[in-house]
N, C-alpha and C positions, 0 to 999 in steps of 0.2 A: 839465494835463498832458494831452498829446494820446499815442493810442495808437491804433495799427495793430488795425483787427481784421477776421476772416476768414469769410465763413460757407460750411462744404464743406460740401456732400450725401455722406454713405457710405455703403460698401456697394451704389455701384449707378453706373453709366454714363452717365447721362443726370440732369439738372437735374429735381427736383422726386421725384424717387423716393431710396430709400437713406433714412438717418437725418439730419436736418440738426444739423451742431454748431457754434458759435460756436467760435473759436480768437483768442486774445490772446497775442503774444510778449513778454514784459516783459525789461527790462534788471536788473528787481530787483524782489523778491516788496512786492507791496501786502498792505496788510493783510487778514486772511479778510473781514471786516466789506466793506468794498471790493469785492470780487473777486467777494462771496455779491450786493452789490447790483447789480454788472454781469450777473450770471447771472441776478437777477429780472430787469431790466430786455428782455434778450435774449432772455427768456420761452421759451427752447427746452428740451429737455431736461437735453441739458447744457452749457456752456462750456468750455473748459478754456482754463486756463494755462501757460506754461511760461516758463524761464529757463535759458539755455543758462550749465552750465558745465563749461569746459574742450571737451572733445569730448564730452562727455555733455549731456541734457537733461532737466531737473528739469521733473516735468509736475505739476497738479493739476487736480482738475473737480468745477464746481458742479454743482447743480440750482438753480431757482430759489429749492430754499427747503434743501438742502442741501450741503458737501460730500458726496463719496461715496469709496469703497474703490477702485476699478475704472470702466475707463469704455473700451469698447473702440473704439468709433464715433468716441467725441471724439481716441481717440488716435489713428486712422485719419487723420482730418481734421487734426491736430496733425503726421502725418505728409508729408502730401500738401504743407500750409502751407511746412515743412521745405523739400520736396523740389523743389515745384515753385514757389514765390512766393520763398521768400528760396535757393534756387537754391544747395542743398546739393549738394556733386561727389561725397561718399561715396555709395555705396548703403546703406548701414544707417545706421540710429538706432540709439544705447543710450538709453531714455529709464530715469530711476528716481523713483517714488514714494515719499514716506517712512509711506504705505499698505501698497502691493505689490510694493515691491523692484523688482528689473530689469524690463524691459518692453522686448522687439528689436521694430523695424519691419525688416525689408529689401525692395529691389526686386526681384522676381522677375518680368523677362517685362512684362504690361501690367499686372501685379497689384503690391501693397502688401501682404507679409505679416506679420503681428503673429507676435511669439512671446510668450505668456503663461503660468502656473501649470496643468495642470489641477489641478480639483478632484474630490474622490470626494461621491458620493452615499451617503445613507442610509436604507432606506425606513424609515418610519412608518406609522402606524395610520392611516387614513380618517376622517376628520371631517366629519357631515352640516355641521358650519358650512361648512364650505370648500367643499363642494362645492355646496351652496346659493348661497354665492356666485359662486362661476366658474359654477356652471348647467350642469353636467355630474356625472357620477362618472365619477371616474376610475378606471382599471386598477387602477395603482398612486402612491402616493406617496411623496415623498423630500425628504430636508432637504438640505441643501447648504451651502457657507462664502457667509459675507456676510447671514444672516437670512432665506435662501433657501428657499421651496418652491418641486419641483419636480413636476407632476404628467404621469403618461401617460395617453393618452386611444388611443383605436383607429383613428381615420382623419383624414385631410387636412379632410374636409368639415367633423367636429365641430371640431377647431380652428379653423377661417373661420369657422364661425357662432355660436362664442361669442359671448354678451353680459352680459358680467358685472354683479354688483354693485356698483359701484367705494365705495360708503357702506358694501357691508355688509364689504368688504375693507379698509379702513379699521377696523374692530375685532376684528380677527385681525392677531393677532400677529408680522405677518413683515413684512420689507420690500420683498420684489420676491416676484410669484407667476408662475411659467413653466410652462405648457402645452406639450406636446409629440407627438408622434404619428411613424409611416411617413408617408412623403411618397409622392405618388403618380408624379409622375415625378422626383422626386428623394429620398435616402437618410433625410431626417429634417426634417420643419418645425415651427415652434413660433411662439406668442407672449410677449408679458411683458409684465405690470400691475405698476406698483407707484406708486396713489396717496399710500400713505405718505411718497412723498420728493418728490411731487408730479405725476408724470409719470403718467395713468390708463391709456397704453398708450405704449410707446415701441416706434417703428416696427423699426428693425433694433439692437439687443443684444449687440455683439462679444462682451463681458463670460460671459453667461448662457452662451455655446458654452465654457465651462473648464469648465462640471460638463458639458451637453451632449455634446460630445466625446466623453469615457471613456466616459460610459453608453452614447452608440450605437456606441461600436467594439467596447465588450460583444458587445450586443446585436445585432449586424449580425456581428459577426467579421472588421469590416477595420478600417483605421488611417485610409484615406484616403476623404473624404467631401464629396459636394456638398448642400449647405441651405437654405433658405429660411426667413424669415420672412415669416408670410403676413398682415404688417397691411394695413391700408391701401393704404399707400405701400408696402409691399416692399423686400424686401432679398436678396440672395444672397453666400452663404459658400462659401469651398472651406478645406475641412476636414481638421487631421490630426493623428493622435495620438502622438508622440513620446515615449515615457517616460512622465516627469513633465509635460512640458512638451504644451501644444495650438498649433498654428500656423493661424490664421485668415486666411484670402486674402481680399481684395476692394478694387473699385477703388472713385476717388472723382471728384467732380467739382466745381467751385471755383461757387459762386452768386453770391457778392458780396465786395467787399472796402473798407471803408468806415475813418472814424477814430471814436474818442470821444475824450470833453474829460473827465476828473475833475479839479474846481479843490482847492486846499489849501480851501476853505469847503467844497466837495462831500464830502472827506473829513472833515472834524471834525463834520458834520450827522451825518453817517452813524454814523461808532463815536461822538458823545456820548451 
């Protein structure tokens, strides 16, 4: 079986920036084991697979270790492939995930805009174990949907200088660790660490902004914001809170297009 594969840098306007995602369009679903094996072989933070169903696209996302509930940058990358490589004429896409329900993407000017659910955060007690693993004492700690914990720090410089102990994070019962602070020349900055799902640091994470956008909208008293994820690669996100939804805008760049080959014997060996 021959499959097309694309690698797209999301939330950036130039190659080698933002967050790279692999995108594999399918005519019909492969087995979970084969999709996970492809994601592991790609060795990127996420690989997205989609199947067109009428005018809607069913989408799933895999890290090299697990399937995840939601992935913003790989959804943006998938939209880029549909718009620019598969030449979709409509300027909107309706994605559907069996884990995250309906997700929209529209072309607006030079950007693509994700329409995702807004997730509330709930403040929890400070933890010496968490502070030690992250390498900083947060001013506030919150839980949010998807087994994530979010830590508020005081400055962008603190966020940039963090060097977490990933082995220690593996021993803490959260899948994803978000750190955030006010930005120096933007509304807010963040980083995200997820060693338990195979990602020590995600360069740019659209999905965490489902929680960051409503949080910072409340903190700053405004619904439209500009954010940066200050990982080594870095990325820029145009953010808006609209009721119980968030809009996350960004650009994307095609890095490569190729073909992968999965034969019947390969599928049998993976699923055996």
